[in-house]
Structures are given as structure tokens and as C-alpha cells.
C-alpha positions in Angstrom: -14.5 -0.9 -3.0 -11.2 -1.8 -1.3 -11.4 -4.8 1.1 -9.1 -6.8 3.3 -6.3 -8.6 1.5 -6.6 -6.4 -1.6 -3.4 -5.0 -3.0 -3.3 -1.2 -3.2 -0.9 1.4 -4.5 0.2 4.5 -2.7 -1.0 7.8 -4.1 1.6 9.9 -2.1 5.2 9.6 -0.9 5.7 8.5 2.7 9.4 9.5 3.2 9.3 8.6 6.9 8.8 5.0 5.8 11.0 5.3 2.7 7.9 4.5 0.5 7.0 6.3 -2.7 3.9 6.9 -4.8 3.1 3.6 -6.7 4.6 1.3 -4.1 2.3 -1.7 -3.5 0.9 -2.9 -0.2 -1.7 -5.3 1.1 -4.7 -4.1 3.1 -4.8 -6.0 6.4 -7.7 -4.0 8.0 -10.4 -1.7 6.8 -11.3 1.2 9.1 -14.8 2.8 9.3 -16.2 1.2 6.1 -13.3 2.4 3.9 -12.4 5.8 5.4 -9.0 4.4 6.1 -6.9 1.2 6.0 -4.0 -0.6 7.7 -1.7 -1.5 4.9 1.4 -3.8 5.1 4.3 -3.1 2.8 7.0 -5.7 2.2 9.9 -6.5 -0.1 9.5 -8.8 -3.0 11.1 -11.6 -0.8 8.5 -11.1 1.9 10.4 -9.0 4.5 8.1 -6.7 6.2 8.9 -3.0 5.8 6.0 -1.4 7.6 2.3 -1.6 8.6 0.8 1.8 8.3 -2.6 3.4 9.0 -3.6 5.4 5.9 -6.5 7.5 4.8 -8.4 6.3 1.8 -7.0 9.3 -0.2 -3.5 7.9 0.3 -4.1 4.6 -1.5 -5.9 3.4 -4.7 -7.1 0.1 -6.0 -4.8 -1.6 -8.5 -6.2 -2.2 -11.9 -6.0 -5.3 -14.2 -3.8 -3.4 -16.7 -1.0 -2.4 -14.4 2.4 -3.9 -14.0 4.6 -3.9 -10.9 8.1 -2.5 -10.9 11.0 -3.3 -8.5 13.1 -0.6 -6.8 15.9 -0.7 -4.2 15.1 0.7 -0.8 17.6 3.4 0.1 
């Protein structure tokens, strides 16, 4: 189960926020026992990009065997 302060990965592109599948964010609020989440996305230096309300189908938990990758925002 995903809880507050968990890191999650997007499962879909969000072009209106310039976010792509696999981008990592932090859950700041859980809605209705996990039906949705408020997720904050930021750069690697800590600059906030967006805080977005997402359905549970739009994010997934991050596993222990995954590695982060950096990309430049366009």
C-alpha cells in the first residue's frame, strides 16, 4: 500500500505538466484510502515542478531493484 511520503513513479505521461511515465514524485496526501494521491514532483535540486492530484492507476510504488534516471525538462 502506498502511504504519505512514499516515492512513486508515474504510469502515464502528463504532458500538461511536462511529466513522463517513470518520473518520480513524493506522495504528500492519500485520498480515500488509496483511491488517489496528491503527489509532488521536483527537480533533483529540490525545485518544485508541480503538486498534482492523481488516481491510483496513474502511479505505482517503486521497488527496491529500480534505479533513478535524470532527464532535462523541456
